[in-house]
N, C-alpha and C positions, 0 to 999 in steps of 0.2 A: 504494500500500500504506500504509494508515493505521496508527496505533498499535494500534488494535483488531485489525487483521489480524495484526500481529506477536504480540499477546497471545494471539490464538486459536491461532496456530502454536505458540507456546511451550507453551500448555496441552495441545494435541494431542500434542506430543512427550513431555511429562511423563507424560501418561496412558498412552501407548504403552509408554514405558520401565517404568512401574510395572507394567503388565500383563505385560511380558516377565519381570520379577522376581517375578511371581506375588503382587503386592500388590493390596489392594482399592483401587479407583479412585473410589469415591463421593465422598470428601472433595476430591480434586483437581478432580473435575468440578464440584462446587458452587463451589469457590473461583474457578476460572477462568471459570465462567459469570458470577460477580459482576464479575471484573476486565474481561472483554470488554465487558459492558454498561456498566460504569463508564467505561472509556476511550472507548467509542463516544459516550456521551451527556454525559460529564463530570460525572456526578452519582453519588455513592456510594449515595444513597437509591434511585435508579433501578436501580443494580446489585443491591442487596439484593432489591428487588421482582422483578427479572428471574429470580431463582432459582425463585421460585414460579411465575411465568408460563411459564418454560421447562419445568419439570416438568409443569405442567398441559398444555401443548401436547404434550409427549412422551407423557403418559398417554393423551391423546385419539388420538394416532397408533397407539399400541400396544394400545389396549383391545380391538380386535377379536380380537387374538391371545390376550390374557388371557381373554376370554370363551369362546373356543373351547376353551382348556385347561380352564377351569372346568367347562364342560358335559361334556366328554369324561371328565375325571377323576371327576366326580360320577356319571356313568353307569357307569363301570367299577367304582367302589366299590360302587354299588348291586348290580351283577351279581356282584361278588366276595362280597358279604355273604351271598348265597344259594348260592354255589358254581357259578353259571352260567358264570363265566369259565373254570373248569377244564374243564368239559364242552366249551365252545366251542373251546378251543385244542387239544383232543386230536387231531383230524385233522391239524392243522398240525404239531403236535409230532412226529407220526410221520414227517413229511418232514425235520424238523430233527434229524438223527441225531447231529450233533456241532456244537460252536460254529462251526467253519469253514463248514459247510453252512448253518447259521443265518445267519451273516454274509452269505453269498452270496445267500440267499433274500431277506434284507432289502434288499440292494442292488438286485437285479433287480426285485423287486416295487415298491419305492419309485420306481425310475427309470421303469418302464412306466406306473404310475399318474400320475406327475408330469408326464410329457411331454404327457399329454392334459388334465390339469386344473390344472397348476402345483402346486408342492410343498405349500403351506399346506392346501389342501383335501384333499390326499392323506394328510396326517399322521394324522387320526383313523382312517382305514381301517387304516393300518399300525400305529398305536398300539393300537387295540382288538384286533387279531387277531394280529399278528406279533411285536411287541416282547415281550409277556408270554411267548410260547412260546420266543423266543430266549433270554430271561433264565432261564427254568426249565431250559433245556438246558445252561446254563453260560456263555453269552455275557454279559459284564458290561453293565450299563445304559449305561456310558460308551461302550463299543465299539458298542453298538446305536445310540446317538445319533449317533456319528460316521458309521456306515454310512448312516443315514437322511439326515443333513444333507448329506453329500458326494454321495450319489446323487441326492437331490432338489433341494435348494437350490443345489447346485453343478452336477453333470453334466447333469441334465435341463433346469434353468432356464437354464444358461449357453449351451446350444445352442438351446433353444426351438424344436425342430424341427417341432412340429405346430401350435401356436398362432401362432408366428412374430412375436410382438409385438416382441421384442428386436431381431432382425435387420432388421425393417422400420424401426424407429427409427434404428438405426445406419446402414443403407444410405441412407435418405432424407437424413440429415444429410451423408453423404459424397457424395451426388449420383450414386449407382450403383444398378443393379437389386438387389432383395432377394436374388436367387439367388446373387449374387456374394459375399455375406456368409454366407448361410444354411448352405451345405454346409461351408465352412471352419470356421465357429464350432462346428458340431456335432462335427466331427472333433477340433478343438482341445479342446473341452470334454470329449469322451470320453477323450482322452489324459490330460488333467489328472485326470479322475476315476479312471482305471485306476491311474495312478501314486500319487495321493493315497490312494486306498482300500487299495492294496497296502502302502504304507509305514505307513499308520495301523494296519492289522491287525497288522503285524509289531511295531510299537511297543507295542501293547497286549497282546502275547502273555503277558507275565509277569503282568499284572493279571488277564487272563482265566483263566489257569491257577489262580491263587489264588482267584478268584471261583468257579470250577467246583468247587473242593474244599469250599466252604461248604455249609450245609444248604439245603434247598428253601425253608424259611421265611425264611431270611436273604436268599436271592436274591429272593424275592417282595417282601419289605419294601424291599429296595434299589431295586427297580424302581418303587416308588410304588404298586404294586397291592396293597392291604391285604386280608388275610383278615378274616373276621368276628371272630375273637378279637382281632386287632390293632386292628381298628376300634373295638371296645368299650373297649379299653385306652386309645386315644388320643382318643376322643370320647365323652363321657358323654351328649352331646345326642342321638346317633343311636340310636333305638330299633329295632333290626333284628329283635328277637324271636328265636325259635328258627330254626335253619336250615330252610328250606322243603323240602318233599318233592321227591324227584328228578324227579317229573313236571313240576312248575312250573319247576324249574331247567333241565330239558331244553327246555321250551317257550321260555324266555327265551334260552337258548343258541342256539336255532334262529332266534329272532326278530331278534336283534342283527345277525348277518351278512346275514340276508335283507333287512332294511331298508337296510343299508349298500350291498348289491349293487343294490337297487332305486334308490338314490340315484345310483350309478354309471351305471345304465342311463338314468336321466333326463338325466344330464350328457351322455352320448354322443348319445342320439337327440334331446335337446332343445337341444343345443349350448349347454349351460350351463358357464361357465368363470369363472376368476378370482374376483372378489369375490362374484358370485352363487353360485358353487359353494361357497365358504366358508359363506355364509349358509344355503344349503340343507342342508349337512352339520350346521351348528350347530343348525338347527331340528329336523332329524331326531334329533339326539342328545338334544335337550331332550324331545322326545316319548317317546323310549325311556326316558329317565330317569323320566318320569311313570309310564309303564306298569310298569317294573320296581319303582320305589319303591312304587307302590300295591299291588303284590302281596305286600309284606312284612306279616307278622302283627304285631300289637301289642295290648297290653291295652286301649288306647283304641279306641273305635269308629271314630275318624277317624285311626287311627295311620298309615295309608298316606299321608295328606296331610302329616302331620308328618314322615314319613320322607323324602319328596321334598325338602321344604324343608331338612331337616338335611343331606342328602347334597349339596345345592347349596351350602350354607354351607361344608361341608368342601371342596368343589371350589374355591370362592373363596379360602379360607384357604391351600390348597395352592398355587394359582396365584400369589397375591401374596407368599407366603413365599418361593417359589422365584425369582420374577421381579421383585419389588419393587425391589431395588437397581439394576436396569437403568434405571429411570426417570430419575434425576438424571444418569446417564451419557449417556443418549440426549438429554436436555435440552441438554447442552453441544454434542453433535455435530450436533444438528438446526440449530444456529446456522450450520453450515457451508453450508447451502443457503439460497437466497433466500427460499423459502416459510417456513421455520422462523424465519429471522432477522427477517423482516418481521412475523411473527405475534407475536414476543416483543419486539423492539426498536423496531418502528414501520415505517411504509410505505416509508421510504427506506433501510432497512438493506440492506447488500449481503450476498451469500452469501460468507462469509469463505473457506471452503474452496474454493469454485468459483472465486473470484477468483484464488487462488494457483495453482489448476490451470491456468487460462488463461495465467498468466505462464509456467508451466513449458512449456506447449505451444508458446509462441513461441520458446523457447530450444532446442527439439529440432532436431537436424540432419536434413534431408529425405533420403529415398532411401537409407537405410543400415540395417544391422542394429541399430545403436544406436537408430534411430527406433522399431523394433519394441518394444524394451524400454522406451523412453520412453513409448510409448503404453500399454504394459502397466501401468507405474507410474502413469500418468495415470488409467487406468481404475480402478485400485485406490484411488487417492486419492478419486476421485469416488464410489466405492462406500462410503466410510467413513460417508456420511450414513445408511446402513442401508437404502437402497432398492435399489440396483443398477441401476435403470433411469434415475434422474435424470441421471446423467452420460453416458448414451449419445449424446445429441446432440453434446456436446463431443467425445467420443471419435470419433464419425463425422466431424465437420468437421475435426478434427485429422488423422485418417487421410487425408482428401482433400487436405489441404494438404501433407503430408509425402511423398506417393507420387510426386512429380515427373511427374504426369500419366499414370501407368501404372495403368489400371483394375484389373488383377489384383492389384497391390501394394496398392491402396486397399482391396480386399476383405480381403486378408491382415491389414493393419494394423487395419482395422475389427473383424475377427473377434478379433484378439488383445486389443484394448481392451475389447470386449464381454465376453469371457470373464473378463478381469481384474476388470471392474466388477461383474459379477453374482456370480462366485464369492466376491468380497469382501463386497459389500453385500446379496446376495440371500437368505441369506448363509451363509457357513461360518465366517468368522473375525471377525464383528462381533456383539457381544453384544446390541446394540439392534436387530437385524434380526429377521426371522421365525425366526431360530435359537432365539429364546426359546421358540417353540412346540415345537420338537424337544426342547429340554431339559425343558420341562414335561411332555410326554407320556412321556419316558423316565425322569423323576424324577431328573435330575442337575442340578448347578449350571451355569448357562449360561456363567459366566466360566471355569469349569474346562473346559467343552467347547471354548471358544475356544482355550484354551492347547493342548489336545490336537490340535485341527485345524490349528493355525497352521503348523507345520513341514511336514507332508505336503502341505498345499495350496500353500504357497510353492514347494516343490520341483516339484509338479505343474505349476504355472503357468510356471515357468522352462523345464521340459522341453517343454511344448507350444509355447511361444514359439520355442524353438530349432528345433523340428520345423517350425513354420510358415515360418521363415526358410529352412530347407533345402529344403522342398517347393515353396514358391511365390515 
């Protein structure tokens, strides 16, 4: 453990404490990025340079999420400007008769879509169709974001029951068949989800009651789905012209879900998943933006072309205004993994966080209940990098070492560590994970979303770990 390791640990603790006290952590992230690089290389100049390089690396890792938010927000604003969004959500709104039902529908729909395609590709589908309807019925944008994050990034991805990428990695590292981890991880992730979602909903009741009493216009604006009047007030550049006839709005309201459902069909029958699924949805969203934007009237002969460009600019502004502060925070935490550290500090840089996690794994007592909670904490630590998957080999190998040769206990420990790692970094309580996409689609601050998710998720993880110990 070098001085740079200790500096990284101090920085991580300072940032976590600041987040607990609801303080902005951009400045501590920048300062400790400099200090870690400085102590690693022994050069203050290199430390200052590393801030820019770390932010650049983080921006590259997160830009696919930023771009997806940009395209989908631009498309939704274009649809909203002609009133197509209101027509589109009318059938769904009939099902959402109360905030509680809306919450349940968001959870079930997000979970079902996410287990087939993973959460990030599922977000535009939920964001375009369900979140606006839930918000209009009185469910606050924050509660909507919590439901989507915990059902998708947490419950669905933590078990990974269909694609099976996570349990394959965990089981392979532990030296056991995938089935010995798969079922247990799915059950533990579901238990974590039920507990966390239930507590999260109860914690948000007061906020939801206050939100439901506000006007429809205030609810719509809070969700980040702007009406044509609000669009004109906030962006002089967008020439939407007069509201289009109901026929055009109806056509567009039918086109959007039809295209999204067609994308889902391609994913199912073409076995498209993960990054390819995200790219397919992003491309489909861009095409929809072009079609909807071109249908807008304008005094200019080529007004439709200008409208598409302006809506896209609005999407970029929204995405970076909401998610921009995440970049320097992610830049610091990406130093915790070997890939990020070597990209910023050089080819021989260690993964500071992962090195500390290995030290912790050696100190855990084998064959005990304490080992299960130790593996849970280890999984959560490795999830802090914002991936959720990067720490699975370490979690799996540690589970194999701590189970005293009992294959069933290996599977239990592996499942506990997998759920801890993915629920943390997959993620529900890490601001620099794909959680930024959830916050962007729902129109809420990602750091506020982390604070809201933190206690319910921690309680859910503890309950599921205790259940795993009692059952297996």
